[in-house]
Residue, then its C-alpha position, 0 to 999 in steps of 0.5 A: x706891868x707897863x699899863x694899858x697899851x693902845x690896841x693895834x689897828x686890826x684889834x681896834x677894828x675888830x673891837x669896834x665891829x663887835x661893840x654895839x656902840x662901835x667904839x672902845x671905852x674912854x676914861x670919861x665913860x666911867x665917870x658917871x657910874x663912878x660918881x653915882x656909886x660914890x654918892x649917897x644916891x647909891x646907898x641901897x645898892x649892894x653886891x651888884x656888878x655895874x658893867x660899863x662896856x658899851x654893850x659888848x657883854x651881850x655878845x661875850x656872856x660877860x667875859x669881855x673881848 
């Protein structure tokens, strides 16, 4: 596995067009939720999926782009 490959221009344009926030996610977008889940503030959360996707799942029924 070569890891994450940056999207080509067309893919990036389509993703930006179809994402409510008009951009793809950045690593720093996940920091807040990750810190919250690792903290004691999330002690009462069990068995949940926290979606950090810029809103794209409202168009894709949760299946991603």
